[in-house]
C-alpha positions as CSV (number, residue, x, y, z in Angstrom):
1,M,0.0,-4.9,-30.9
2,K,0.9,-6.4,-27.6
3,T,-0.9,-9.7,-27.3
4,A,-0.9,-12.4,-24.9
5,T,-1.0,-16.1,-25.6
6,I,-4.2,-17.7,-23.7
7,I,-4.4,-21.1,-25.6
8,D,-1.3,-22.8,-27.1
9,L,-2.2,-26.4,-27.7
10,I,-1.9,-29.4,-29.6
11,V,-5.1,-31.1,-30.8
12,D,-5.5,-35.0,-29.5
13,S,-4.3,-37.1,-32.3
14,N,-7.6,-39.2,-31.5
15,V,-9.6,-36.2,-32.6
16,H,-11.5,-36.6,-36.1
17,T,-13.2,-33.2,-36.4
18,Q,-14.4,-30.7,-33.9
19,S,-15.5,-27.4,-33.4
20,M,-13.5,-24.4,-32.1
21,N,-15.7,-23.9,-29.2
22,H,-16.2,-27.7,-28.2
23,I,-12.3,-27.9,-28.2
24,I,-12.2,-24.5,-25.7
25,K,-14.7,-25.6,-23.4
26,Q,-12.0,-29.0,-22.8
27,Q,-9.7,-26.2,-21.4
28,H,-10.9,-25.0,-18.1
29,I,-11.8,-21.5,-19.3
30,S,-14.4,-19.5,-17.7
31,Q,-17.5,-18.4,-20.0
32,R,-16.0,-14.8,-19.5
33,M,-13.1,-15.7,-21.3
34,R,-14.6,-17.8,-23.7
35,R,-16.3,-14.7,-25.2
36,R,-13.3,-12.5,-25.4
37,L,-11.8,-15.4,-27.5
38,R,-15.3,-15.5,-29.8
39,N,-15.3,-11.9,-30.2
40,D,-11.8,-10.7,-30.2
41,G,-9.6,-13.6,-29.9
42,I,-6.6,-13.8,-33.0
43,I,-6.8,-17.2,-34.1
44,T,-4.3,-19.6,-35.6
45,V,-4.7,-23.4,-36.5
46,N,-1.1,-24.7,-38.1
47,D,0.4,-20.6,-38.1
48,E,-2.7,-19.9,-40.5
49,P,-5.0,-17.1,-39.7
50,A,-8.3,-19.2,-38.4
51,S,-11.8,-18.0,-36.9
52,W,-13.9,-19.2,-34.3
53,N,-16.0,-21.3,-37.1
54,T,-13.0,-23.1,-38.1
55,L,-12.9,-27.0,-38.0
56,V,-10.0,-28.4,-35.9
57,H,-8.6,-31.8,-36.4
58,G,-5.8,-34.2,-34.5
59,G,-2.5,-33.2,-34.3
60,D,-3.5,-29.1,-35.3
61,H,-1.5,-26.7,-33.7
62,L,-4.2,-24.6,-32.2
63,V,-2.8,-20.8,-30.9
64,M,-5.4,-18.0,-29.4
65,K,-4.1,-14.8,-28.3
66,L,-5.8,-11.5,-26.6
67,T,-5.1,-7.9,-26.5
68,P,-4.5,-7.5,-22.4
69,E,-7.3,-5.8,-21.0
70,Q,-5.1,-3.3,-19.0
71,E,-1.5,-2.8,-20.1
72,F,0.7,-2.3,-17.4
73,S,4.6,-0.8,-17.9
74,L,7.7,-2.9,-18.1
75,S,10.3,-2.2,-14.8
76,P,13.4,-4.0,-15.1
77,M,13.5,-6.1,-11.7
78,D,16.0,-8.4,-10.2
79,L,13.1,-11.4,-9.8
80,D,13.7,-14.4,-7.3
81,I,12.2,-17.3,-9.2
82,V,12.0,-20.1,-7.3
83,Y,10.0,-22.2,-9.7
84,E,8.7,-21.7,-13.4
85,D,7.0,-23.8,-16.0
86,E,4.9,-23.1,-19.1
87,Y,1.9,-22.4,-17.0
88,I,3.0,-20.4,-13.9
89,V,6.2,-18.5,-12.4
90,V,6.6,-18.6,-8.6
91,I,8.4,-15.7,-7.4
92,N,9.9,-14.8,-4.1
93,K,8.8,-11.4,-3.8
94,E,11.1,-8.7,-1.8
95,A,9.3,-6.9,0.8
96,G,8.3,-3.2,-0.2
97,I,7.1,-4.3,-3.7
98,L,3.5,-3.6,-4.2
99,M,2.0,-6.9,-6.5
100,H,0.4,-4.7,-9.4
101,P,0.1,-1.0,-10.0
102,T,-2.3,1.2,-8.4
103,S,-4.3,4.6,-9.1
104,T,-0.8,6.5,-7.4
105,V,1.6,4.0,-8.0
106,R,2.3,2.7,-11.8
107,D,5.8,1.6,-11.8
108,H,8.2,-0.8,-10.1
109,T,5.1,-3.4,-8.9
110,L,5.8,-7.3,-9.1
111,A,3.5,-6.8,-12.1
112,N,5.5,-4.4,-14.0
113,G,8.8,-6.9,-13.5
114,V,7.0,-10.1,-14.4
115,L,6.0,-8.5,-17.6
116,H,9.6,-7.2,-18.0
117,Y,10.5,-10.4,-17.4
118,Y,8.3,-12.1,-20.1
119,Q,9.6,-9.3,-22.8
120,E,13.1,-10.5,-22.0
121,T,12.8,-13.9,-22.1
122,N,10.0,-13.8,-25.5
123,Q,7.3,-15.2,-23.6
124,H,3.9,-13.6,-24.7
125,Y,1.9,-14.0,-21.0
126,D,0.2,-11.6,-18.8
127,F,0.1,-11.0,-15.1
128,H,-2.2,-13.4,-13.3
129,P,-1.2,-13.6,-9.8
130,V,-3.1,-16.5,-8.1
131,H,-3.0,-15.1,-4.6
132,R,-1.4,-11.9,-3.5
133,L,0.9,-10.8,-0.5
134,D,1.1,-7.4,1.2
135,K,3.4,-5.1,0.3
136,D,5.6,-5.2,3.3
137,T,5.2,-9.0,3.4
138,S,7.9,-11.0,1.4
139,G,7.7,-14.4,0.3
140,I,6.5,-17.0,-2.4
141,V,3.6,-15.7,-5.0
142,I,2.2,-17.6,-7.6
143,I,1.8,-16.1,-10.9
144,A,-0.4,-17.6,-13.4
145,K,1.1,-17.1,-17.1
146,T,-2.7,-17.0,-18.4
147,S,-6.1,-16.4,-17.3
148,V,-6.7,-20.1,-18.2
149,V,-4.3,-21.2,-15.9
150,Q,-5.7,-19.1,-13.3
151,H,-9.0,-20.3,-13.4
152,A,-7.6,-23.5,-13.6
153,F,-6.9,-23.2,-10.3
154,D,-10.4,-22.1,-9.1
155,K,-12.0,-24.6,-11.2
156,K,-10.1,-27.2,-9.5
157,R,-10.6,-25.8,-6.2
158,T,-6.5,-26.3,-5.5
159,H,-5.5,-26.2,-1.8
160,F,-2.6,-24.6,-1.1
161,H,-0.6,-25.6,2.1
162,K,1.1,-22.1,3.0
163,N,3.4,-21.6,5.7
164,Y,4.7,-18.5,7.2
165,D,7.8,-17.3,8.8
166,A,6.9,-14.4,11.4
167,I,8.9,-12.7,14.2
168,V,7.3,-11.2,17.3
169,E,8.1,-9.2,20.4
170,G,8.3,-10.9,23.0
171,Q,8.1,-14.6,24.3
172,L,5.2,-17.1,23.7
173,P,4.3,-18.9,26.7
174,T,3.9,-22.2,25.0
175,N,5.7,-23.9,22.0
176,H,2.2,-24.9,20.0
177,I,-0.8,-22.7,19.9
178,S,-4.0,-22.9,17.5
179,V,-5.8,-20.0,17.0
180,Q,-9.5,-20.1,15.7
181,W,-10.8,-16.5,16.5
182,P,-13.2,-14.7,13.5
183,I,-11.7,-11.9,11.7
184,G,-13.5,-8.8,10.5
185,R,-12.8,-5.4,9.3
186,K,-12.5,-3.0,12.4
187,P,-15.1,-0.4,12.6
188,G,-14.2,3.0,11.4
189,S,-11.3,2.0,9.2
190,I,-10.9,0.0,5.2
191,I,-7.6,-1.1,6.0
192,E,-7.4,-2.7,9.8
193,R,-8.9,-5.9,10.3
194,C,-9.7,-7.4,14.1
195,C,-10.9,-10.6,16.0
196,T,-14.8,-10.3,15.8
197,N,-17.7,-12.9,16.5
198,E,-19.4,-11.0,13.3
199,G,-16.3,-12.2,11.4
200,K,-15.4,-14.8,9.2
201,P,-13.8,-17.9,10.6
202,A,-10.0,-18.0,10.6
203,H,-7.5,-20.8,11.7
204,T,-4.0,-20.3,12.5
205,D,-1.5,-22.8,13.7
206,I,1.6,-21.4,15.3
207,T,5.1,-23.2,16.4
208,V,8.0,-21.5,18.3
209,I,11.0,-21.9,16.8
210,E,13.3,-20.0,18.7
211,S,14.1,-17.1,20.7
212,N,16.8,-14.1,21.0
213,T,17.0,-11.0,23.1
214,I,18.9,-8.2,21.7
215,V,20.0,-5.1,23.7
216,K,19.9,-1.5,22.6
217,N,20.5,1.6,24.0
218,K,21.0,-0.4,27.0
219,M,17.2,-1.7,26.6
220,E,16.3,-5.5,26.2
221,Q,14.2,-6.6,23.8
222,C,13.1,-10.5,23.0
223,F,12.2,-11.8,19.8
224,T,10.7,-14.8,18.8
225,H,10.7,-16.7,15.5
226,V,7.4,-18.5,14.9
227,Q,6.1,-20.5,12.0
228,C,2.4,-20.5,10.9
229,L,0.4,-22.9,9.3
230,L,-2.7,-21.1,7.7
231,H,-5.8,-22.9,7.2
232,T,-7.8,-20.0,6.1
233,G,-6.5,-17.3,4.1
234,R,-8.4,-13.7,5.8
235,T,-6.9,-10.4,5.2
236,H,-3.9,-9.6,7.5
237,Q,-4.7,-13.0,9.3
238,I,-1.4,-13.7,11.0
239,R,-1.1,-10.2,12.2
240,V,-4.1,-10.2,13.9
241,H,-3.9,-13.1,15.5
242,L,-0.7,-12.7,16.7
243,S,-1.5,-9.2,17.7
244,Q,-4.7,-10.2,19.6
245,L,-2.0,-13.4,21.7
246,G,-0.4,-10.2,22.7
247,Y,2.3,-10.6,20.5
248,P,2.7,-8.5,17.8
249,L,5.0,-8.5,14.9
250,A,8.3,-6.5,14.5
251,G,7.8,-4.1,12.9
252,D,4.4,-4.0,12.4
253,D,3.1,-0.6,13.7
254,L,-0.5,-0.9,12.3
255,Y,-1.1,-3.7,14.8
256,G,1.3,-3.2,18.1
257,G,4.6,-3.7,16.8
258,H,7.7,-1.2,16.7
259,L,9.9,-0.1,13.9
260,E,13.3,0.2,16.3
261,Y,14.7,-3.3,15.1
262,I,13.0,-3.5,11.2
263,Q,11.3,-1.1,9.2
264,R,8.2,-3.9,7.9
265,Q,6.2,-6.6,9.6
266,A,8.3,-9.7,9.8
267,L,6.5,-11.8,8.0
268,H,7.5,-14.1,4.9
269,A,5.8,-16.4,3.0
270,S,8.2,-19.1,3.3
271,R,6.9,-22.5,2.1
272,V,3.6,-23.5,-0.2
273,S,2.7,-26.9,-1.2
274,F,-0.2,-28.2,-4.0
275,Y,-0.9,-30.0,-6.6
276,H,-0.4,-28.4,-10.0
277,P,-3.6,-27.6,-11.5
278,V,-2.1,-28.6,-14.9
279,T,0.2,-31.0,-14.5
280,D,-1.2,-32.7,-11.3
281,E,2.1,-32.9,-10.4
282,W,2.7,-32.2,-6.2
283,L,4.8,-29.2,-5.8
284,E,6.7,-28.0,-2.7
285,L,8.4,-24.8,-3.2
286,Q,10.1,-22.8,-0.5
287,A,12.0,-19.6,0.0
288,S,14.6,-19.0,2.8
289,I,13.6,-15.6,5.2
290,P,15.5,-12.1,4.0
291,S,18.2,-10.9,5.9
292,D,16.2,-7.8,7.4
293,M,14.4,-10.8,9.6
294,K,17.7,-12.8,10.1
295,A,19.1,-9.9,12.1
296,L,16.6,-9.8,14.6
297,L,17.5,-13.6,15.2
298,A,21.4,-12.8,15.2
299,N,23.4,-13.2,18.8
């Protein structure tokens, strides 16, 4: 039976005797997860079977496991791991990879690949994404190894400093643009978003890095490399804001870009900084832009 480790800790040496429930409440665990652990958890104390009513003492080794609510198949995948510790794994996701299985795609998603990696490295964890990227957006994604760690990100209201590299069609008129246009669903579509006063606040800072012109079939196309700093996290935010400015992402045919030079939106989550919710360590992680985007900037 496959299980995922939820709790693995040494009880503080200052503890004399405490109930299981009291220990678990101190671990930033949601009420729903506490119920699951109480009702279905596989619990050991010092490698001996235990129950929710077992009392624990300072120095005890407490482990709690659960069978996953939804099991995914395992798919071998060449993962580009940017950072890993016992709580999280941070991956530079390739473009074209879904975050997790859908009703029509069951294999070869990032979830399938990460679970295969856990098995190969003898780690008993599950897939808990802290945030998501579109299928055709590459770059950094943070995966919590347990639901407890995922909940800790929410509990501490972790603020992420997210920077994206993007390549747009055309030459922007200025090197710095701050866009604060609300974004909402486009009427009649379940996928597209648009700038609308009825939408939610959205704030993107755009900085021009460089420009390049490519000649193909005697036609010139100018591309501009920009870096985008997100202050909010709306769906398709960068894609919508740049398209509304009149400079769609190269390859983003959903929002006005063209596919002649790149077969997906030229968008890459390149940098993220945050305080680790468990260790409180300040992390600054980055991933270089991939070759298909670099090709648009080559002379």
